[in-house]
Steps between C-alpha positions, in 0.01 A plus 500: 500500500237750610436793267655830609163677515345220705800505736473875553126466563567226757700749708186701580382207717807280538384286791169419332668416169821331620440400863310181430716374216714189538872499432432320171249763393743782582775318313281473192419872510832655606765228495703302749679786678171659605343162581782421743380790717170324568505355851866593554558532877712809558599380850575853611342679799418808293254301291158347565419375146665265255697678229226501237226617736730769640548630146124498431428683826769756414315577177173523693647750748595747228265800468214439252635771269843331468628459146503157339881522483525540877252216552708284268810582703319403821403164350861413414691691772610191696530236226879495545472374857497139386844525340658706781363321809759416768476341843594731786438425868209268430323722248528600136655825381495632144800726450505656154152379413379839372761514225443135412123556495544781246712274278247217504204733457658668196503171308140419591380851414672485164322172426169661600558782253585795724708767326865563589405833659228337710738224610762755604248683719357181652847367575596829665220447752593136554874557531463781753206380711732406787721811484368636828487186711781622728393862517400616847316789659728771648428389858614145409831604341720347768323166524795258544329204334501668158851580380380584148249760612440822309312784666180604328560860399441723199875519442549122503202424277617771260847345476356154443262620229777688317727195511236262361374754245851533358517123441150494353588780258795292378247227414290751307229592750447836670344443841250751635368580845189305406704184433646522849161562658370191322800301624413596858141389432638158408713496815195588709291228334781249554517588871121486531507140370741389774453374855342734756776420749852372428618259769853362507650293781191566708528880470309755296752662266265695272136557410306571181384829653861609554602413143208696360582799720859510370392474138235767546768734639715427194213564263438842654866597435496430125 
């Protein structure tokens, strides 16, 4: 397995270091669960890369000053998709993949030598990177196609943060405003590594620009 220091250094230029590696090479360095991401077709209109390349691009889209823990979270944020993939209307969906990704990543990070405190923080980012997928701008609140929608507002983000923070405190970690701002950075990087236009049944149902706009609004409310 790759040395922890070498792995962390690889995250400064993930596409250069990892992008040209074969599945066998990735398996040798990080094990089978990571290697299975290489070349994995997500078969979902939100995505334009295979699973491994999407993860590498997500790391690349983080701001240069991002912490190594956030970059580590970006690398592993979707690893659980392989064990949660389901067919739905001719495409794949990945319900519950964020939680599963955190579980898988925790084992790999432990093997790499990350501390328990570091793993808890990294897994917070992974587990919650899809928290805001159904949040909508105020003018979109009554969109009938999204029955799970939550309006983007200071009140709603405050309630969500307090709810998650309470659970995190029970696990021994006090979350700060900075942790949440970093989480939104991961969400923004994730969206930036997706398809420019989302087309389903011949219709445009979303765009990368729209996703980034929503997340930017959320970030300004934290």
